[in-house]
C-alpha positions as CSV (number, residue, x, y, z in Angstrom):
1,K,12.2,-5.9,26.3
2,K,13.1,-1.9,26.0
3,L,11.3,-0.9,23.4
4,G,7.7,-2.2,24.1
5,P,5.1,-3.8,23.1
6,I,4.7,-4.5,19.5
7,D,1.4,-4.0,18.0
8,L,-0.1,-2.5,14.7
9,H,0.0,0.9,15.5
10,P,2.7,3.5,14.9
11,H,6.1,2.6,17.4
12,F,7.1,5.4,19.6
13,V,10.0,5.5,18.4
14,I,9.8,6.0,14.6
15,R,7.4,9.0,16.1
16,R,10.6,10.1,17.7
17,Y,12.4,9.7,14.9
18,A,9.7,11.1,12.7
19,E,9.3,14.4,15.0
20,F,13.9,14.6,14.9
21,A,13.9,14.1,11.0
22,S,11.4,16.9,9.8
23,S,12.7,19.2,12.4
24,I,16.2,18.9,10.9
25,L,15.1,18.7,7.5
26,S,12.9,21.9,8.0
27,L,15.4,23.9,9.3
28,S,18.1,22.6,6.5
29,L,15.6,23.6,4.0
30,Y,15.1,26.9,5.9
31,T,18.8,27.7,5.9
32,Q,18.5,26.7,2.2
33,Q,16.3,29.4,0.9
34,N,17.8,31.9,3.1
35,Q,21.4,31.6,1.6
36,S,19.4,31.9,-1.5
37,K,18.1,35.3,-1.3
38,P,19.5,38.1,-3.5
39,G,21.9,41.0,-1.7
40,G,25.1,40.9,0.4
41,D,28.5,40.9,0.3
42,D,29.2,38.2,-1.9
43,S,32.9,37.0,-0.6
44,A,31.8,37.9,2.3
45,I,29.3,34.9,3.0
46,S,31.2,33.4,0.5
47,N,33.2,31.3,3.2
48,A,29.9,31.7,5.3
49,Q,28.0,29.4,2.9
50,M,31.2,26.9,2.6
51,H,31.2,26.1,6.0
52,E,27.4,26.1,6.1
53,N,27.1,23.4,3.5
54,G,29.7,21.8,5.0
55,A,28.4,21.1,7.9
56,G,24.4,20.6,6.2
57,D,26.2,18.1,4.1
58,M,27.4,16.5,7.2
59,V,23.4,16.4,8.9
60,L,21.8,15.5,5.8
61,S,24.7,12.1,5.6
62,N,23.8,11.6,8.8
63,L,20.0,11.1,8.6
64,T,20.7,9.1,6.0
65,V,21.9,6.9,8.1
66,M,19.6,7.5,11.2
67,R,17.1,6.7,8.3
68,D,18.7,3.6,7.8
69,E,19.1,2.1,10.6
70,I,15.4,3.3,11.3
71,L,14.1,1.0,8.5
72,S,16.4,-1.5,9.5
73,L,15.0,-1.7,13.3
74,L,11.4,-1.5,12.0
75,A,12.2,-4.5,9.8
76,R,12.9,-6.3,12.5
77,L,10.4,-5.3,14.8
78,S,7.6,-6.7,12.1
79,E,9.1,-9.9,12.3
80,Q,7.7,-10.0,15.8
81,H,4.1,-10.0,13.5
82,T,2.5,-13.5,13.5
83,N,0.9,-13.5,9.6
84,A,2.2,-11.4,6.4
85,K,-0.9,-9.2,6.7
86,E,0.3,-7.7,10.3
87,K,3.6,-7.4,9.3
88,C,2.0,-5.2,6.4
89,V,0.0,-3.3,8.1
90,F,2.3,-2.7,11.3
91,L,5.0,-0.7,8.4
92,I,2.2,1.1,6.3
93,N,1.3,2.4,10.0
94,N,4.8,3.5,10.4
95,Y,6.1,4.5,7.2
96,D,2.7,6.5,7.0
97,L,3.3,8.3,10.3
98,V,6.8,9.3,9.0
99,I,5.0,10.8,5.9
100,T,3.0,13.2,7.8
101,H,5.4,14.3,10.0
102,F,7.7,15.4,6.8
103,E,3.8,16.4,5.2
104,E,3.0,19.3,8.2
105,R,6.8,20.4,7.9
106,R,6.7,20.5,4.5
107,V,9.5,18.6,4.2
108,I,9.5,16.8,0.2
109,T,13.2,15.7,0.2
110,E,14.4,12.6,-1.0
111,E,13.8,11.2,2.3
112,T,10.2,11.3,1.9
113,S,10.4,9.9,-1.7
114,K,12.1,7.3,0.3
115,F,9.0,6.5,2.9
116,E,6.5,7.0,-0.2
117,E,8.3,4.1,-1.9
118,L,7.9,2.0,1.2
119,L,4.5,2.9,2.2
120,A,3.6,2.3,-1.8
121,G,5.1,-1.1,-1.6
122,Q,3.6,-2.2,1.8
123,R,0.2,-1.3,0.4
124,E,0.3,-3.5,-2.7
125,K,1.0,-6.1,-0.2
126,F,-1.5,-5.8,1.7
127,V,-4.2,-5.3,-0.7
128,E,-3.4,-8.8,-2.3
129,E,-3.3,-10.5,1.6
130,E,-7.0,-8.8,2.8
131,L,-8.6,-10.3,-0.7
132,M,-7.0,-13.2,-0.3
133,S,-9.2,-13.6,3.3
134,Y,-12.2,-13.4,1.4
135,Y,-11.4,-14.6,-2.2
136,A,-8.6,-16.7,-2.4
137,K,-10.3,-19.8,-4.9
138,L,-10.9,-16.9,-7.0
139,I,-7.5,-14.9,-7.1
140,Q,-5.9,-18.4,-7.3
141,F,-7.9,-19.5,-10.1
142,V,-7.4,-15.9,-12.1
143,R,-3.9,-16.5,-11.2
144,H,-3.1,-20.3,-12.4
145,H,-5.3,-19.8,-15.9
146,E,-3.5,-16.6,-16.6
147,Q,0.3,-18.2,-15.9
148,A,-1.4,-21.5,-18.1
149,T,-2.6,-19.4,-20.9
150,L,1.0,-17.3,-21.4
151,G,2.7,-20.4,-21.4
152,K,1.1,-22.2,-24.0
153,G,-1.2,-19.9,-26.0
154,S,-4.7,-19.0,-26.6
155,A,-5.7,-21.6,-28.0
156,S,-8.1,-24.6,-26.9
157,N,-8.5,-22.6,-23.5
158,S,-11.5,-23.8,-23.1
159,Q,-10.2,-27.6,-22.7
160,Q,-8.0,-26.4,-20.2
161,I,-10.7,-25.7,-18.0
162,D,-11.9,-27.3,-15.4
163,T,-15.9,-25.9,-15.9
164,T,-17.0,-28.1,-12.7
165,Q,-14.8,-25.3,-10.3
166,I,-15.6,-22.4,-12.3
167,E,-19.2,-23.3,-11.3
168,K,-18.1,-23.9,-7.7
169,I,-16.8,-20.2,-7.6
170,V,-19.3,-18.5,-9.2
171,R,-21.7,-19.7,-6.8
172,E,-19.5,-19.1,-3.9
173,F,-18.9,-15.5,-4.9
174,A,-22.2,-14.6,-5.3
175,A,-22.9,-15.5,-1.9
176,T,-20.4,-14.5,-0.1
177,W,-18.7,-11.1,-2.0
178,K,-21.0,-8.3,0.0
179,S,-19.9,-9.7,3.6
180,G,-16.5,-9.7,1.7
181,I,-16.0,-6.1,1.4
182,E,-18.3,-5.3,4.5
183,K,-15.7,-7.4,6.5
184,M,-12.7,-6.1,4.4
185,N,-14.0,-2.3,5.2
186,G,-14.1,-2.7,8.5
187,N,-10.6,-4.6,9.1
188,V,-9.2,-1.7,7.3
189,M,-11.0,0.9,9.6
190,T,-9.6,-0.9,12.7
191,Y,-6.3,-1.6,11.4
192,F,-4.9,2.0,10.4
193,S,-4.4,4.8,12.2
194,N,-4.6,7.3,10.1
195,F,-8.6,7.5,8.4
196,R,-7.3,9.1,5.0
197,N,-4.4,6.7,4.4
198,G,-7.3,4.2,5.5
199,M,-9.7,5.7,2.6
200,E,-7.1,5.0,0.0
201,I,-5.8,1.6,1.1
202,L,-9.7,1.0,1.2
203,K,-9.8,2.1,-2.6
204,Q,-7.2,-0.2,-3.5
205,V,-8.8,-3.4,-2.2
206,L,-12.1,-2.5,-4.1
207,T,-10.3,-1.1,-7.2
208,Q,-8.0,-4.8,-7.4
209,L,-11.3,-7.2,-6.1
210,L,-13.0,-5.4,-9.3
211,L,-9.9,-5.9,-11.7
212,Y,-9.5,-9.5,-10.3
213,Y,-13.3,-10.3,-11.1
214,T,-13.8,-9.0,-14.6
215,R,-10.8,-10.9,-15.2
216,F,-12.8,-13.9,-13.9
217,V,-16.0,-13.0,-15.9
218,E,-13.4,-13.1,-19.0
219,I,-12.5,-16.7,-18.4
220,V,-15.9,-17.4,-17.9
221,K,-17.0,-16.4,-21.2
222,R,-14.2,-17.5,-23.1
223,S,-14.5,-21.2,-22.0
224,Y,-18.3,-21.4,-23.0
225,Q,-19.8,-21.1,-26.4
226,R,-22.8,-20.7,-25.0
227,P,-24.2,-18.7,-21.8
228,P,-23.4,-21.6,-19.3
229,P,-26.7,-22.8,-16.9
230,F,-25.4,-21.0,-13.3
231,N,-25.5,-17.8,-15.8
232,A,-27.9,-16.5,-14.1
233,E,-25.9,-16.4,-10.6
234,I,-22.9,-14.9,-12.0
235,V,-22.8,-11.5,-10.2
236,T,-22.5,-8.3,-12.7
237,T,-19.3,-6.1,-12.3
238,Q,-22.1,-3.1,-12.8
239,E,-23.3,-4.5,-9.2
240,I,-20.0,-4.5,-7.4
241,L,-19.4,-1.6,-8.7
242,Y,-22.5,-0.2,-7.6
243,E,-21.6,-2.0,-3.9
244,I,-18.3,-0.3,-4.2
245,K,-19.4,3.1,-4.4
246,K,-20.9,2.9,-1.3
247,Y,-17.8,2.3,0.2
248,S,-16.2,5.2,-1.7
249,R,-18.9,8.6,-0.4
250,S,-15.8,8.6,1.9
251,F,-12.4,8.9,-0.7
C-alpha cells in the first residue's frame, strides 16, 4: 500500500533510484577522471587516492547491493499484473527509465550493462507475447512443425503435415494480418512511455512477425509438390514488407 498503485508506467521508487544511482556514478567517474590527470606531487596524491579509491569502491559496492534490491522489488511488483504481457511492459518501462537516466548523465558502467541486458530480455518476451495475441495459430504451427522436423529429420515431411490446417491458417492470416499489425502498433504506442523505446520494440515485433511468416511459407512450399488450390490467397512477404515500411518511417 505504501508503494501506491502499480500500473504499467515507471514506478516512482525506480525513478528515485535512477536519479540517485546515476548521480553517484556520474560523480564517481568525474572523480576518477580528475585523479588520472597528470601533474602534482605523486607521493602527496598517493595517500589521498588510496583513501578516495577505498571510499569509492565501497560506494560502488553499496550501489550494486541497492541495484539487486531494486531488481528484486521490481520482480515482486511485476507479479501484481495479471498476465505475462503486462509484466513485460511494466519491467520494460522501468528498465528503460533507469537506462535513460544513465545515458543523460553519460554513465556507461557495469550498472548500465546490467539494465540493458534485462531490457533486451524483456523486449524479446514482449515480442513473443504480442505476436501470440494475434497470430497464435500460425506461430504454434511453425514451432510444432520445426520441432517435429528436428526430431525426425527432413524426410517425408509432407506426410506429417495437416494440409487442412495449413489452408485454414493461410486464409485466416490473409483476412487479419493488416488489422493485426495496426492493433500491435496501437498497443506499443499505448504501453511504452518512451517513444524511442516503443519504436524499437515495434520494429522488433514486425521483424519477428515477418520471420515467422517466412518460415511458414517455406513449410507450405515443402508440403505441396505443386501450387495448392489456395495459392492465390497466400500473402507474399513483399506485401508484408510494404506494410511494415508504413510503420517504419519513424524508426
